[in-house]
C-alpha positions as CSV (number, residue, x, y, z in Angstrom):
1,M,96.9,88.6,65.8
2,T,95.2,89.7,62.8
3,W,94.3,93.3,61.2
4,P,90.7,94.0,61.4
5,P,89.1,94.4,57.5
6,P,88.1,97.8,56.7
7,D,84.6,99.0,56.3
8,P,84.2,98.7,52.8
9,D,81.9,101.7,52.5
10,D,84.4,103.8,53.9
11,T,86.1,105.0,50.5
12,G,88.2,107.7,52.7
13,A,90.2,105.1,54.8
14,P,93.9,106.3,54.8
15,P,96.2,104.2,52.8
16,P,97.6,100.9,54.8
17,A,100.9,101.2,56.6
18,A,103.8,100.3,55.3
19,P,105.7,97.2,56.7
20,L,107.6,98.0,59.5
21,S,111.4,97.6,59.3
22,G,112.7,95.1,61.7
23,F,109.2,93.9,62.8
24,A,107.9,90.3,61.9
25,W,104.3,89.1,63.0
26,P,104.4,86.1,65.0
27,D,102.2,83.8,63.0
28,P,101.8,84.5,59.4
29,P,98.3,85.9,58.2
30,S,96.5,83.2,56.4
31,S,95.5,83.5,52.6
32,S,91.9,85.0,53.5
33,E,93.1,87.1,55.9
34,H,95.9,88.5,53.1
35,A,93.2,88.6,50.5
36,S,91.1,90.4,52.7
37,A,93.9,92.8,53.4
38,E,94.2,93.3,49.8
39,A,90.8,94.1,49.4
40,G,91.0,96.7,52.3
41,N,93.9,98.3,50.6
42,G,91.5,99.2,47.3
43,G,92.8,96.7,45.1
44,N,96.2,98.1,44.6
45,G,97.7,94.9,44.2
46,R,100.1,96.1,47.4
47,A,100.8,92.7,49.6
48,H,102.6,92.6,52.6
49,D,106.2,90.9,51.9
50,H,105.9,87.9,54.6
51,D,109.4,86.7,52.7
52,H,111.0,89.8,54.1
53,T,114.2,89.3,54.9
54,P,115.8,91.3,57.7
55,D,118.6,93.6,56.6
56,H,121.6,94.2,58.9
57,D,120.0,96.6,61.1
58,D,117.1,94.5,61.5
59,Q,119.8,91.6,62.9
60,G,121.0,93.9,65.0
61,A,117.9,95.3,66.5
62,Q,116.9,91.7,67.4
63,E,120.2,90.8,68.6
64,D,120.1,94.0,70.9
65,A,119.4,92.9,74.5
66,F,116.8,95.4,74.5
67,Y,114.9,94.8,71.7
68,D,111.0,94.7,71.9
69,R,108.8,93.5,69.4
70,E,106.6,96.5,70.2
71,S,109.5,99.2,69.2
72,V,109.1,100.7,66.1
73,P,110.3,103.6,63.8
74,A,108.6,107.0,65.1
75,D,108.2,107.6,61.4
76,Q,106.1,104.7,60.3
77,P,102.5,104.5,61.6
78,V,101.4,101.5,63.9
79,I,97.9,99.9,64.0
80,G,96.8,99.3,67.4
81,P,98.6,101.1,70.4
82,P,101.9,99.5,72.4
83,V,100.8,98.0,75.7
84,D,103.8,98.7,77.0
85,R,104.6,101.8,79.3
86,P,106.5,104.4,77.8
87,D,109.6,105.2,80.0
88,D,109.5,108.1,82.3
89,D,112.7,110.0,81.8
90,G,111.7,113.3,83.1
91,V,110.2,114.5,86.4
92,P,107.7,112.4,87.6
93,S,104.2,113.5,87.8
94,D,103.5,112.5,91.5
95,R,106.5,114.6,92.9
96,S,105.4,113.4,96.2
97,S,106.9,110.3,95.2
98,T,110.3,111.6,94.7
99,G,111.3,110.8,98.6
100,R,110.3,107.0,98.4
101,G,113.3,104.9,98.7
102,R,115.8,107.5,100.5
103,A,117.5,106.4,103.5
104,P,116.0,108.2,106.8
105,I,117.7,111.4,107.9
106,L,117.9,110.2,111.4
107,P,118.6,106.3,112.4
108,T,115.2,104.3,113.3
109,W,116.2,103.9,116.8
110,T,116.2,107.9,117.2
111,R,112.5,108.2,116.4
112,T,110.9,106.6,119.4
113,A,111.3,107.6,123.2
114,A,111.6,103.8,123.7
115,G,114.2,103.3,121.3
116,R,116.5,105.9,122.5
117,R,116.4,104.6,125.9
118,A,117.0,101.2,124.7
119,M,120.1,102.4,122.6
120,L,121.3,104.4,125.6
121,A,120.9,101.8,128.2
122,W,122.7,99.0,125.8
123,W,125.5,101.8,125.6
124,I,125.9,102.4,129.3
125,R,125.7,98.7,130.1
126,D,128.3,97.8,127.4
127,A,130.6,100.3,128.6
128,G,130.0,99.7,132.3
129,Y,131.0,96.2,131.6
130,L,133.8,96.9,130.0
131,V,135.3,99.2,132.5
132,G,134.5,96.8,135.4
133,Y,136.3,93.6,133.6
134,H,139.4,95.8,132.7
135,A,139.3,97.4,136.4
136,V,139.3,94.2,138.3
137,R,142.5,93.3,135.8
138,L,144.7,96.3,136.5
139,P,147.4,94.9,138.7
140,K,147.8,92.1,136.0
141,Y,148.1,94.7,133.6
142,A,150.4,96.7,135.4
143,A,152.7,93.6,136.3
144,K,153.2,93.0,132.3
145,T,153.9,96.9,131.8
146,L,156.7,96.5,134.0
147,V,157.8,93.6,132.4
148,Y,157.4,94.6,128.6
149,A,158.9,98.4,129.3
150,P,162.4,97.6,129.6
151,V,162.2,95.1,126.5
152,G,160.5,97.8,124.7
153,L,163.2,100.4,125.6
154,L,166.0,98.5,124.1
155,S,164.1,97.5,121.2
156,G,163.1,101.2,120.7
157,I,166.6,102.2,120.6
158,G,167.5,99.3,118.5
159,R,164.9,100.1,115.8
160,V,166.2,103.6,115.9
161,L,169.7,103.0,115.0
162,R,168.1,100.3,112.0
163,W,166.6,103.5,110.8
164,A,169.3,105.7,110.6
165,T,171.5,102.7,108.9
166,A,169.0,102.9,106.1
167,E,169.5,99.1,105.7
168,D,165.9,98.3,106.0
169,G,165.2,96.8,102.4
170,N,168.1,98.1,100.7
171,R,170.2,95.2,102.0
172,A,168.1,92.7,100.4
173,L,168.0,94.4,97.1
174,R,171.8,95.0,97.4
175,Q,172.3,91.1,97.8
176,A,169.8,90.0,95.1
177,A,172.0,92.4,92.5
178,A,175.3,90.8,94.1
179,D,173.7,87.3,93.2
180,R,172.8,88.1,89.8
181,N,176.6,89.7,89.0
182,D,175.4,93.1,88.6
183,P,178.0,95.7,90.2
184,A,176.4,98.8,88.6
185,T,173.0,98.1,90.4
186,W,174.9,97.3,93.6
187,L,176.7,100.6,93.4
188,R,173.6,102.6,92.7
189,L,171.8,100.8,95.8
190,D,174.9,101.6,97.7
191,K,174.9,105.3,96.8
192,Q,171.4,105.7,97.7
193,R,171.5,104.0,101.0
194,E,174.7,106.5,102.0
195,R,172.6,109.2,100.8
196,Q,169.5,108.1,103.2
197,S,171.7,107.3,106.0
198,R,173.7,110.6,105.9
199,W,170.6,112.7,106.4
200,R,169.2,110.5,108.9
201,W,172.0,110.2,111.1
202,S,172.6,113.9,111.0
203,V,168.3,114.4,112.0
204,L,169.5,111.8,114.9
205,L,172.4,113.7,115.8
206,L,170.2,116.8,116.0
207,A,167.8,115.3,117.7
208,A,170.4,114.2,120.7
209,L,172.1,117.4,120.7
210,L,168.6,119.5,121.1
211,T,168.2,116.5,124.0
212,G,171.4,117.2,125.6
213,A,171.4,121.1,125.5
214,A,167.9,121.2,127.0
215,V,168.6,118.9,129.9
216,A,171.9,121.1,130.3
217,A,169.7,124.4,130.5
218,V,167.3,122.7,133.0
219,L,170.0,121.7,135.3
220,A,172.0,125.2,135.0
221,L,168.6,126.9,135.7
222,E,167.8,124.8,138.2
223,I,163.9,124.7,136.8
224,R,162.0,122.5,139.0
225,I,160.1,120.2,137.0
226,P,156.9,119.2,139.3
227,D,156.5,115.6,140.4
228,E,153.4,115.2,139.1
229,A,154.6,116.0,135.4
230,W,157.3,113.2,135.9
231,W,154.8,110.6,137.0
232,A,152.6,111.9,134.1
233,L,155.5,111.4,131.5
234,L,156.3,108.0,133.2
235,A,152.3,107.0,132.7
236,A,152.4,107.8,129.4
237,S,155.5,106.5,128.5
238,L,155.5,103.0,130.3
239,P,152.5,101.7,128.1
240,L,153.9,102.8,124.8
241,L,157.3,101.2,125.8
242,A,155.4,98.0,126.9
243,R,153.1,97.9,123.8
244,A,156.6,98.0,121.8
245,G,158.4,95.5,124.1
246,R,155.3,92.8,124.2
247,P,155.3,89.9,121.5
248,E,152.8,90.0,118.8
249,D,151.0,87.0,120.2
250,K,150.7,88.3,123.9
251,P,148.3,91.5,124.4
252,I,148.9,93.1,127.5
253,T,144.7,93.4,128.0
254,D,142.9,90.7,127.9
255,R,140.0,89.9,125.6
256,V,136.6,90.7,126.9
257,S,134.9,87.7,125.0
258,H,136.3,85.1,123.2
259,G,133.9,85.1,120.7
260,P,131.5,87.5,118.9
261,R,129.4,89.4,121.7
262,Y,126.7,90.5,119.1
263,R,126.5,88.9,115.4
264,K,125.6,91.9,113.3
265,L,122.9,91.4,111.1
266,T,124.3,91.6,107.3
267,A,123.0,90.7,104.0
268,E,125.3,87.6,103.6
269,L,124.0,86.0,107.0
270,V,120.3,86.4,105.9
271,R,120.9,85.3,102.5
272,R,122.5,82.3,103.9
273,A,119.8,81.9,106.4
274,L,117.0,82.0,104.2
275,L,118.9,79.4,101.7
276,S,119.3,77.1,105.0
277,I,115.4,76.7,106.1
278,G,114.5,74.0,103.4
279,V,112.0,76.4,101.3
280,G,112.6,74.9,97.7
281,A,111.4,78.2,95.9
282,I,114.1,80.1,97.8
283,N,116.7,77.9,96.6
284,Q,115.5,77.3,93.3
285,A,115.3,81.0,92.4
286,V,118.7,82.0,94.0
287,A,120.2,79.1,91.9
288,K,118.9,80.9,88.9
289,D,119.7,84.6,89.8
290,Q,121.5,85.4,93.1
291,H,120.0,88.6,93.3
292,A,116.4,86.9,94.0
293,I,116.8,87.6,97.6
294,S,117.2,91.6,97.6
295,F,116.9,94.2,100.4
296,P,114.7,97.6,99.4
297,T,116.0,99.1,102.6
298,D,119.4,99.4,104.2
299,I,119.5,97.3,107.5
300,A,119.6,99.0,110.2
301,R,119.4,99.4,114.2
302,D,116.0,99.5,115.5
303,G,115.7,99.8,119.0
304,P,117.8,96.9,121.1
305,G,118.4,95.1,117.8
306,H,118.5,95.3,114.0
307,L,115.9,95.1,111.4
308,A,116.2,93.7,108.1
309,I,113.2,94.0,105.3
310,V,113.9,91.4,102.7
311,D,111.9,90.9,99.4
312,L,111.8,87.2,99.1
313,P,111.9,85.3,95.3
314,Y,108.9,85.9,93.3
315,G,106.2,83.5,94.3
316,V,107.5,83.3,98.0
317,E,105.6,84.6,101.0
318,A,106.5,85.8,103.8
319,A,104.4,83.4,105.7
320,D,106.4,80.7,104.2
321,V,109.8,81.8,106.5
322,V,107.5,82.6,109.6
323,A,106.5,79.2,109.4
324,R,109.9,78.3,109.8
325,R,111.3,80.4,112.5
326,G,112.9,77.6,114.5
327,R,115.1,77.0,111.1
328,L,115.7,80.4,110.7
329,A,117.1,81.0,114.3
330,S,119.1,77.6,113.9
331,A,120.5,79.0,110.5
332,M,121.6,82.2,112.4
333,R,123.1,80.4,115.6
334,L,121.1,82.6,117.5
335,P,118.3,81.5,120.1
336,L,114.8,80.9,119.0
337,D,113.7,84.3,121.1
338,Q,116.0,86.1,119.3
339,V,115.0,85.7,115.9
340,W,111.5,87.5,115.1
341,P,110.8,87.4,111.5
342,E,106.9,88.7,110.7
343,P,105.2,89.9,107.4
344,A,106.0,93.3,106.5
345,Q,104.1,96.2,104.7
346,G,103.6,96.5,101.0
347,H,103.3,92.7,99.6
348,P,103.2,89.0,100.7
349,G,106.5,88.4,99.6
350,R,108.2,91.3,102.0
351,L,109.7,90.0,105.2
352,A,110.8,92.1,108.5
353,L,113.5,90.2,110.1
354,W,114.2,91.8,113.3
355,V,117.1,90.1,115.4
356,G,117.8,91.6,119.1
357,Y,120.8,92.2,120.7
358,Q,120.1,89.1,123.0
359,P,117.2,86.6,123.6
360,A,113.8,88.1,125.0
361,S,114.1,86.1,127.6
362,K,117.4,87.9,128.9
363,M,116.1,91.3,128.3
364,Q,114.7,93.1,131.2
365,T,110.7,93.4,130.9
366,P,109.9,97.0,131.6
367,L,107.7,97.5,134.1
368,W,104.0,98.3,133.5
369,P,103.6,101.7,133.2
370,L,100.5,101.8,135.5
371,L,102.4,99.9,138.2
372,K,103.3,102.7,140.3
373,G,101.0,105.7,139.5
374,G,98.8,107.1,136.6
375,S,95.4,107.2,136.4
376,V,93.1,105.7,133.9
377,D,90.5,106.7,131.3
378,V,88.5,103.5,129.8
379,F,87.8,105.6,126.7
380,G,91.5,106.1,125.9
381,S,94.0,103.4,124.8
382,L,96.2,101.8,127.6
383,P,99.5,100.2,127.5
384,I,98.9,96.3,128.2
385,F,101.6,95.1,125.4
386,T,105.8,95.3,124.4
387,T,106.8,94.3,121.1
388,P,110.0,92.2,120.8
389,R,111.9,95.7,120.6
390,M,110.3,96.4,123.9
391,E,108.5,99.1,122.7
392,T,105.4,99.8,124.2
393,V,101.7,98.8,122.5
394,N,98.6,100.4,123.7
395,A,95.2,98.9,123.3
396,M,91.4,100.2,123.9
397,L,89.0,98.2,125.9
398,I,85.8,100.5,125.4
399,F,84.0,99.6,122.2
400,R,86.1,96.3,122.2
401,N,85.2,92.9,123.2
402,W,88.5,90.7,124.3
403,L,89.0,86.8,123.4
404,I,92.4,85.0,124.7
405,G,93.2,81.7,123.8
406,G,95.9,79.7,124.8
407,Q,97.2,76.2,126.3
408,P,97.9,76.0,129.9
409,G,100.9,77.6,130.9
410,S,100.9,80.2,128.0
411,G,100.2,83.3,130.3
412,K,96.5,84.2,129.4
413,T,95.2,84.6,133.0
414,F,97.7,87.2,133.7
415,L,96.9,89.1,130.4
416,L,93.1,88.7,131.5
417,R,93.9,90.0,135.1
418,L,96.0,92.4,133.6
419,L,93.3,94.0,131.6
420,V,91.2,93.7,135.1
421,L,93.4,95.8,136.7
422,A,93.5,98.4,134.0
423,A,90.0,98.8,134.1
424,S,89.8,99.0,138.0
425,L,91.9,102.2,137.9
426,D,88.8,104.0,136.1
427,P,86.4,104.7,138.9
428,R,83.6,105.0,136.5
429,A,84.1,101.4,135.5
430,E,81.7,98.6,137.2
431,L,83.7,95.2,137.3
432,R,81.4,91.9,137.1
433,G,83.5,88.6,136.3
434,Y,83.4,85.0,137.0
435,S,86.5,82.5,137.2
436,F,85.9,79.0,136.4
437,K,89.3,77.5,137.5
438,G,88.5,77.9,141.3
439,V,92.3,78.5,142.2
440,G,91.7,82.1,143.2
441,D,93.7,83.7,140.3
442,F,91.3,86.9,140.5
443,A,90.5,87.1,144.2
444,V,92.7,90.3,144.2
445,V,90.3,92.4,142.3
446,E,87.3,90.8,144.2
447,P,87.1,94.1,146.6
448,V,86.2,96.4,143.7
449,C,83.9,93.8,141.6
450,A,80.2,94.2,142.0
451,E,79.9,90.6,141.3
452,Y,82.5,88.0,141.7
453,G,82.6,84.2,141.8
454,D,85.0,81.5,141.6
455,G,84.8,77.9,140.8
456,Q,83.3,75.0,138.7
457,D,80.5,73.7,140.8
458,D,77.1,74.1,139.2
459,Q,76.1,76.9,141.8
460,T,78.8,79.2,140.4
461,I,78.4,78.3,136.5
462,A,74.4,79.1,137.3
463,K,75.4,82.5,138.4
464,A,77.7,83.1,135.7
465,A,75.0,82.3,133.4
466,A,72.1,84.4,135.2
467,L,74.8,87.0,134.7
468,I,74.8,86.8,130.9
469,K,70.9,86.4,130.8
470,W,70.7,89.7,132.7
471,L,73.3,91.3,130.5
472,Y,71.1,90.8,127.6
473,H,67.6,90.8,128.5
474,T,67.6,93.5,131.1
475,E,71.3,95.7,131.1
476,C,71.2,96.1,127.0
477,Q,67.5,96.7,126.4
478,R,68.1,99.4,129.4
479,R,71.3,100.8,128.1
480,A,69.5,100.9,124.6
481,A,66.7,102.9,125.5
482,K,69.1,105.5,127.6
483,I,71.3,105.6,124.8
484,A,67.7,106.8,122.4
485,H,66.9,109.2,125.0
486,Y,70.5,111.1,124.7
487,H,70.4,110.8,121.3
488,A,67.2,112.7,120.9
489,L,68.7,115.4,123.3
490,G,71.7,115.8,121.0
491,M,74.2,114.3,123.9
492,A,75.0,110.8,121.8
493,P,75.4,111.9,118.2
494,E,76.9,108.7,116.8
495,N,74.0,106.4,119.2
496,K,76.8,105.1,121.4
497,V,78.3,105.8,124.8
498,T,80.5,109.1,125.3
499,P,83.2,109.7,127.7
500,E,80.6,113.0,128.7
501,L,77.5,110.5,129.5
502,A,79.9,107.9,131.2
503,S,81.0,110.4,133.5
504,R,77.4,112.0,133.8
505,K,76.0,110.9,137.3
506,G,72.7,109.1,137.1
507,S,73.1,108.2,133.5
508,G,73.6,104.6,134.0
509,L,76.1,104.4,130.8
510,H,79.1,103.8,133.3
511,P,81.4,101.5,131.4
512,L,80.5,98.0,132.0
513,V,83.3,95.0,132.4
514,V,82.5,91.7,132.5
515,F,85.2,88.8,132.8
516,L,85.1,85.4,132.4
517,S,88.0,83.1,133.0
518,E,88.2,79.6,131.5
519,V,84.9,80.1,129.9
520,Q,84.9,76.8,128.2
521,E,83.6,75.4,131.4
522,L,80.5,77.8,131.3
523,F,80.0,76.9,127.5
524,Q,80.1,73.5,127.9
525,H,77.9,73.0,130.8
526,K,75.1,70.4,130.0
527,D,72.2,73.1,131.7
528,H,73.6,76.5,130.7
529,G,76.0,76.1,128.2
530,T,74.1,76.3,125.1
531,E,72.0,79.3,126.1
532,A,75.2,81.2,127.4
533,G,76.9,80.6,124.3
534,D,73.8,82.4,122.2
535,L,73.2,85.3,124.4
536,C,77.0,85.9,124.9
537,E,77.2,86.4,120.9
538,K,74.3,88.7,121.2
539,V,75.9,90.6,124.3
540,I,79.1,91.1,122.1
541,K,77.2,92.0,119.0
542,L,74.7,94.8,120.8
543,G,77.0,96.0,124.2
544,R,80.0,97.2,122.0
545,A,78.2,100.4,121.6
546,L,76.4,100.2,125.1
547,G,79.8,100.4,127.2
548,I,79.7,96.7,127.5
549,I,83.1,95.3,127.5
550,L,83.4,91.7,127.6
551,L,86.8,89.7,128.3
552,L,87.0,85.9,127.7
553,D,89.9,83.5,128.0
554,T,90.1,79.8,127.1
555,Q,92.4,76.8,126.7
556,I,90.3,75.1,124.5
557,P,89.6,76.8,121.4
558,D,87.2,74.8,119.4
559,K,83.8,74.7,118.0
560,D,82.3,73.0,121.0
561,S,83.8,75.0,123.9
562,L,83.9,77.8,122.1
563,P,80.8,78.9,119.6
564,T,81.9,80.0,116.1
565,G,79.7,83.3,116.5
566,I,81.7,84.6,119.6
567,T,85.2,84.0,117.6
568,R,83.8,86.0,114.5
569,N,82.4,88.8,116.6
570,V,85.2,89.4,119.0
571,N,87.0,92.5,117.5
572,T,90.3,91.7,119.9
573,R,92.1,88.7,119.6
574,V,95.1,87.7,121.4
575,C,96.3,83.9,120.5
576,M,99.1,82.6,122.9
577,S,100.9,79.5,122.7
578,V,98.6,76.6,120.9
579,R,99.5,73.5,119.2
580,D,98.2,73.4,115.7
581,Q,96.6,75.7,112.8
582,V,92.9,75.2,113.7
583,A,93.3,76.5,117.1
584,N,95.4,79.4,115.9
585,D,92.5,80.2,113.4
586,M,89.9,79.4,115.5
587,I,91.1,82.5,117.8
588,L,92.6,84.7,115.2
589,G,90.4,84.2,112.3
590,T,90.7,81.8,109.6
591,G,93.3,82.2,107.0
592,M,95.4,83.9,110.2
593,Y,97.8,81.2,110.1
594,K,98.7,81.0,106.3
595,A,98.9,84.7,106.3
596,G,102.2,84.3,108.6
597,Y,100.5,84.8,112.3
598,R,101.2,81.7,113.9
599,A,101.0,81.3,117.5
600,T,102.4,77.7,117.5
601,V,105.8,78.9,117.3
602,F,105.5,80.1,121.2
603,E,106.3,77.4,123.7
604,P,104.5,77.2,127.0
605,G,105.9,77.5,130.5
606,N,106.4,74.5,132.7
607,E,108.2,73.5,135.6
608,N,112.0,73.8,133.7
609,G,111.3,77.3,132.8
610,P,108.9,80.4,131.7
611,G,109.2,79.5,128.1
612,D,107.4,81.8,126.0
613,A,104.9,82.9,128.7
614,G,103.3,86.3,128.2
615,W,103.8,86.1,124.3
616,G,101.2,85.7,122.0
617,V,99.9,87.1,118.5
618,V,97.4,90.2,119.0
619,V,95.1,90.9,116.2
620,G,92.5,93.9,116.6
621,G,94.9,96.4,118.4
622,G,97.1,97.7,115.4
623,K,99.3,96.3,113.3
624,P,99.0,92.5,113.9
625,G,101.9,90.8,115.5
626,A,103.9,89.1,118.3
627,R,103.5,90.9,121.3
628,R,104.4,89.7,125.2
629,S,101.9,91.1,127.7
630,F,103.2,93.3,130.8
631,E,103.8,90.9,133.9
632,V,102.1,91.7,137.1
633,N,102.3,89.6,139.6
634,A,99.8,89.1,142.7
635,D,102.0,91.3,145.2
636,Q,102.1,93.9,142.9
637,A,98.0,93.4,141.7
638,K,97.4,94.2,145.4
639,Q,99.2,97.7,145.1
640,V,97.1,98.6,142.2
641,I,94.2,97.2,143.6
642,G,94.8,99.4,146.6
643,R,95.0,102.4,144.3
644,A,92.0,101.4,142.8
645,I,89.9,101.3,145.7
646,K,90.9,104.9,147.2
647,A,90.1,106.3,143.5
648,R,86.4,104.5,144.0
649,T,86.0,105.6,147.8
650,E,86.4,109.3,146.6
651,A,84.6,108.7,143.5
652,G,81.6,107.0,145.5
653,T,81.5,104.3,143.0
654,M,83.1,101.5,145.4
655,P,80.9,98.5,145.6
656,A,79.5,97.5,149.2
657,P,81.5,94.4,150.4
658,D,79.6,91.2,150.6
659,T,76.7,92.2,148.4
660,Q,75.4,91.6,144.8
661,T,74.4,95.0,143.3
662,R,72.6,92.9,140.2
663,P,68.9,92.2,141.3
664,D,68.6,88.9,140.8
665,P,66.2,87.9,138.2
666,P,62.5,86.9,139.1
667,A,61.9,83.0,139.0
668,Y,59.6,82.0,136.3
669,D,59.2,78.8,134.2
670,L,59.2,79.3,130.9
671,L,57.6,75.8,129.8
672,A,54.9,76.3,131.8
673,D,54.2,79.9,131.1
674,V,54.1,79.0,127.3
675,A,51.6,76.2,128.1
676,R,49.7,78.4,130.1
677,V,49.2,81.0,127.4
678,W,49.1,78.5,124.6
679,P,45.8,79.2,121.9
680,A,43.1,76.7,122.5
681,G,42.7,74.2,119.7
682,E,46.1,74.7,118.3
683,D,48.8,72.3,117.3
684,G,51.1,75.0,116.5
685,A,51.7,78.8,117.4
686,W,53.8,81.2,116.1
687,N,56.7,83.0,118.1
688,E,55.3,86.3,118.1
689,A,51.7,85.6,119.3
690,L,53.4,83.7,122.2
691,C,55.6,86.5,123.3
692,E,52.6,88.9,123.0
693,R,50.6,86.7,125.5
694,L,54.0,86.1,127.9
695,A,54.0,89.8,128.0
696,E,50.6,90.2,129.2
697,L,51.2,87.1,131.6
698,R,54.2,88.2,133.1
699,P,55.5,91.7,131.8
700,E,58.2,92.3,133.9
701,I,59.7,89.2,132.5
702,Y,59.2,88.9,129.0
703,G,58.1,92.4,128.2
704,G,59.9,93.4,124.9
705,W,60.5,89.8,124.0
706,Q,60.9,89.2,120.4
707,S,60.9,85.9,118.3
708,E,64.6,85.6,118.2
709,Q,64.8,85.9,122.1
710,L,62.1,83.2,122.7
711,T,63.8,81.0,120.4
712,S,67.4,81.1,122.3
713,A,65.5,80.4,125.4
714,L,63.6,77.7,124.5
715,K,66.4,76.0,122.6
716,P,68.1,74.5,125.9
717,L,65.3,73.4,127.1
718,G,64.9,70.9,124.3
719,V,62.0,72.7,122.4
720,K,62.7,73.0,118.6
721,V,61.3,75.7,116.8
722,R,60.4,75.3,113.2
723,D,58.1,76.9,110.1
724,I,54.6,77.1,111.0
725,S,52.1,77.5,108.1
726,R,48.9,79.4,109.0
727,R,46.3,81.3,106.7
728,R,45.8,85.0,107.2
729,D,43.7,87.0,105.6
730,G,43.4,85.0,102.9
731,K,46.7,84.2,102.0
732,Q,49.1,81.2,103.4
733,R,51.8,82.5,105.6
734,V,54.6,80.8,107.4
735,R,56.8,82.0,110.5
736,R,58.9,80.7,112.8
737,G,57.0,78.8,116.0
738,I,56.7,75.5,117.9
739,R,54.4,72.7,118.1
740,R,52.5,71.6,121.0
741,V,54.1,68.3,120.8
742,D,57.5,69.7,121.2
743,L,56.2,71.5,124.2
744,T,54.7,68.5,125.8
745,A,57.5,66.5,124.8
746,A,60.1,68.6,126.6
747,T,58.2,69.1,129.3
748,T,57.7,65.8,130.1
749,E,61.8,65.0,129.6
750,R,62.4,67.7,132.2
751,E,60.1,66.2,134.8
752,R,61.5,62.5,133.9
753,K,64.8,63.9,134.9
754,R,63.6,65.7,138.2
755,H,62.1,62.5,139.2
756,V,65.4,60.3,138.6
757,D,67.5,63.0,140.4
C-alpha cells in the first residue's frame, strides 16, 4: 500500500496526516516513495517514523482480539476510506428485516390442512394403540394389583411409623458422632430427634382420633354410604397400595415397546450422522471448530415427522449429503425411506433434513383426490403427487409438456396413465395416444380417446408417426391461424389459448392431449424415428401456446432414443429410478445431479417388493424435489373413466367408438414430387424455390411449407441438405438447398430396398 503523490501544482494541499497511533504499514515504503512523500509535504522535512515503537496502548490494541488494522483514532485523519462495514448498533434501516429468524407463532404442522390431519391421525393412532394394548392385559394387571395391594398396605403402615419416630437420617448421624466419641453432637442430634418425634406422634395421634371419631359418628347416626362410593374408594386405593407394595424392578403394567417408538430428531443426532457419512470436508471442519455445523432454525415437527435445517461447514454443498442418503440413514439407524435430505433455500450449503415418524413404505398413501369425485379444469392445477410429508402437490397440464423417465419397475407408466385420467375428466380435452409396450396398460382409457394404438409393430409405429406429422403440419398451423384470428378480435390478448376460447363451441381450440408411452420405440424406428423426433421437438416448441399437450415416457433416456432437443424444451420433467448420473441429467437437465437432485437413490420395484416405485424427482412443477405419484390401479381407473364417459356424453364430446376422427393425410411421394418440379438444367436448387413449386403441384399437402419443413422431411429419406450458391441480381447468394445427384441417389437407394423386400 502506498500513498499517491500529490499534485505539485496544488499549492493549497492540506497538511499530511500525522502517523496513526497503533497503526503500522504492512510493508515499509521504498526510499523513492519516502522521498515523494517528503516532496508532497512541501519540503518541511517531516518524515514518517518507520521505526516507531508502539507504546503500551499500542501493544494492548494489538493484543486485543478485536484489533483491526483499519481501526484508527477518531480524531486523526485517514487517507483512503475503510472497507469494513461499520457496525449497525441502531435500528436496522430495513424494518421488515426485524422479524427474520424469529420462531413461528404456530408450529409448522398447523399451517396446512394436510399437516393438521397428519398430526391428528398420528395422535389418534398412537392413543388407540396404547388403549388397545393395555385393555387386553387388564386381567393380568388386576391380578398383580390384588397381590401387591396388601404388601403396600403393610409397607405404608411401616413407613408412617418410621416417619413418626424421626429415625430416618438422624440415626446415621448419631452413630457417626458416637464413632468419633463426640457426646455433645450425639446429645444435640438426639434432642433434635425427640423434638421432631414429639410433634409427629402428636399429628399421627390427632389423625387417628379424628378418623375414629368420624367412624363413630357415621355408625351412631346410621349414615348410609352408597356402595358405589365404597367401590370407587377401593378402586382408587388398590392401585396406590399396589404401586407402594410392588418391587421397584417389577412394574404392574407392561411396556408398550422395548425400544424407542420413534427416535426424536435432535441436533446431536444430526451432527453424529453427518460426521459418519464420509464427507472429509465436514470432518475436517468440525475437528477445527465444533460449531462448524449449525442450525439456523429450531428442529420442529413438520407433518408426520421432524424437519431440521442445517448449515453445513463452509465449502460443503447440500448435494454432497444428498448423494450419501444411504449412509445418512445408516448413521441414524433408520430405514432409507424414512430419511429425506434435500437442498434448502438460502444457499448451496444449507440442507433440509426431514425424518418421518415411520418409513414412507409403511405410511398409508392417501387416495387420489379425484378418485371418488370432483371435476377437472385442464387450465387449473391438478393433484398429481405427494411429498414425503404426505402433502399433496398440484401440477399443471395446460401450457406444459411432460417427460417421464425411469428404468422398468419405477412406476412411470402409472404416472403417465394418471395424467391421462386427470385430463379425461375435463370433457373439453381431446385425447390421442399410443403405447408401444403392447400389454394394454392404457386400454382402460381407449373409450375416451379419439385415437389410440397399442403395440410394437410397424403399423402401430407408422400410425403414431403420422399423428406427429398431423400435429405439426396440420393441427399446429390450423390452431395458429385461429389464435391470430381471435387475437385480432381481442379474445386472445396473449396470443395463446384461453379457457374461454377452449369452451367456445366451434373454436377448434380445445385442449389436445397426446400421450406416447415407451416413446423410445418410436424414436429408434429405422424408417420413422428420425423424422418423428424432429417433428416432436417442433410440436413441443410450437404447440404449448396452442393448447397441445404432449406427454412422453421412456425407459432409455439417451441421445439415440431420446433426442436432446426434446429434453431441452420439455418444461415438466419427472426422473424416476435411474442407474447413473447421465440418465439423471438427460431427463432433469444438465447439472441437476450435481445440484443434489438425484433419482439414483430410488430403487425400482421387483418380485420381492414395490421398492420406491412411484417416487421420483420432479422439476418444473414448483420447487424441485422428491415426489410420489398417486397410485390408481386398473379397477380404480375404470371408475374414473366411467365418470369421464358420463361427463363427455352430457357435453357431446364423446368420440364415436371404433372411429378415427383425425383424417388420414393424403398419400404422396416427396422424392417423386421433388423430381417432378425440379428446375430444368439445374444441378442444385434452393429449398424455398422447391417449396413454391411443390405448393403449386399439391397445395393440399405442401401449402405453407417452409425451408425448414422441407429439410426435416427430406432428412429421413436420405437426402442431404447443404448450402447452395447461386448468382441473383448480380450477387452471389448462398442458401439451403439440395443437389440433383443427392436426390437421384436417394431415389435409387429406395428402389433398391423395395426390390430386395
